[in-house]
SENURO-310264 format. One record per residue: residue in one letter; x, y, z of N, C-alpha, C, CB in turn. Coordinates in steps of 0.1 Angstrom, whole numbers, plus 2048, in hexadecimal, padded with zeros to 3 digits. Glycine has a CB too. Layout:
# SENURO-310264
AXYZXYZXYZXYZ;...
This chain:
# SENURO-310264
M8087F480080080080080980C8007F680080C;Q8068167F880D8227F780682D7FE80F8267E8;L80D83480780883F80F80D84C80980B83E81E;T80585680780986280180586E80B8038657F3;R80F87580F80C88181780688C80F81888681F;V7FA8908127F389A80A7F58A880E7E489780A;S7F48AB81B7F58B88207F78B882F7E88C081C;V7FE8C28338008C48427FC8D284580E8C1846;L7F38D484E7EF8E28537F58E38607E08E4853;T7FE8EC8628058EC86F8008F78788148EF86C;T8078F988380390288E7FD90F88980E904897;V7F391488F7EC92088C7ED92A8977DE91E887;D7F09368957F094189F7E19448A27F894D89B;R7DD9428AE7CF9448B27CB9538B17CC93F8BF;T7D495C8B27D196A8B17CE96E8A37DC9728B7;E7D29668997CF96988B7C895D8857DC96E884;P7BB95B8867B594F8817B694D8727A694F885;N7B895886B7B995685C7C89568577B1961855;A7D19558617DF95585D7E39488557E895686A;A7EE94984F7F393E8477F5932851800941840;A7F492684C7F491A85480291785A7F090E84D;C80D91D85481A91A85981F92486382491984D;V82092086F82692987A83092188181A92F883;P83C91F87C84691588284A918890851915879;D84992489584F9278A28459258AD8549358A3;R83991F8AB82F91D8B582F90E8B98219218B0;V82B90C8C582A8FE8CA81D8F98C682D8FD8D9;T81C8ED8C180F8E78BD8098E08C98118DC8B2;A7FC8E48CC7F58DE8D77EE8D18D37EA8E88DC;L7EB8CF8C67E48C38C27E98BF8B47D48C68C2;S7EB8B28B27EF8AD8A67E58A38A17FD8A78A6;V7DF8A58957D489D8907D98968837C78A588D;S7D88898827DB8828767CE87C8707E6876879;V7CC87F8647C087985D7C58708517B7885858;V7C18648527C485A8477B885983F7C984D84D;S7BA8598327AE8598297B184F81D7AB867823;Y7A68498197A684080D7988418077AA832810;R7978477FB78B8487F477F84D7FC78883B7EE;T78185880377685E80B77786D80A77785981A;P7768737FE7788817FD76E88A8047788857EE;V76188580475788D80A75988D81A749887807;L75B88181F75E88082E76B88883175F872832;L77588782978188E82C77F89D82C78C88A821;R7788A28227758B082276D8B582E76D8B4815;E7638AD83275C8B183F7658B184B7508A7840;C76D8A784C7778A68577808B185877F899856;L7868B584C7908C084C7898CD84E7978C083F;S77D8CF8497758DB84C7738DD85B7688DB844;A76F8D286176C8D38707798D68777668C6875;L7848D08737918D387A7958E287879C8CA875;Q7938E786C7978F486978F8FE8717958F885A;R7828FB87477A90487C77F90588A76B8FF87D;E7868FB88F78B8FB89C79990189D78C8EC8A2;R7A09038927AD9088927AF9158997B3909884;A7A491E8997A592A8A07A59298AF79993389C;Q7A091D8B47A091A8C27AC9128C77939138C5;V7B190A8BF7BC9018C37C89028BA7B68F28C4;D7D49038BF7E09028B67E18F38B37ED9078BE;M7E08F08A67E18E28A17E88E18947D38DD8A0;E7ED8D58927F28D18857E98C68808018CD885;I7E78C68737DE8BC86D7E68B58627D18C1868;T7E88A88637EF8A08597E58978527FB89885F;V7E48998457DB89083D7E48878357D2899833;V7E187A8367E886F82E7DD8688267EF865838;D7DF8698197D686280F7DC85580B7D386B803;N7D584A80C7DA83D8087D883A7F97D2832810;A7DE8437F17DE8417E37D08417DC7E58357DF;S7C78497E27BA84A7DC7BB8507CE7B08537E5;R7B284C7C57B28527B87A48597B57B48477AD;D79F85F7C07918657BF7928747C078985F7CA;G79E87A7C079F8887C17A188D7CF79388F7BB;S7A28847D97A38897E67B08927E87A587C7F0;A7BB88E7E37C78957E57C68A37DE7D388E7DF;E7C08A47D37BE8B07CC7B48B97D37B98AE7BD;M7AA8B47D97A08BB7E17A78C17ED7958B27E6;V7B08BA7F47B78BF8007C08CA7FB7BF8B4807;A7C88C87F17D18D27EC7CA8DF7E87D98CD7E0;A7BE8DE7E27B68EA7DD7AF8F17E87AC8E57D3;H7AA8EA7F27A18F17FC7A78F280A7958E97FD;F7B18EB80D7B78EB81B7C68EE81A7B58DD822;H7C98FB8187D68FF8167DF8FE8227D790E811;G7EB8FB8217F48F982C8028F68277EF8EE835;C80A8F182F8188EE82C8188E08258228EE838;T8218DE81C8228D18168308CC81781E8D1807;
């Protein structure tokens, strides 16, 4: 099985909720790993919910796609910007 890292959204400065996702000098309070295989709708709902909480919690989100060919990786890249 081939695992492909799709996107990593890292620590967010809570004082600037719309800031870029990369803030390397901050300590991460929560690390979330999401593994996906052929579930683009569920993945989008999951990442949307996590993004809503980013203003409240310093977190990093790692998405790993198990070689889906359903557009999941492209959807994450297009709608959930972050560090790659």
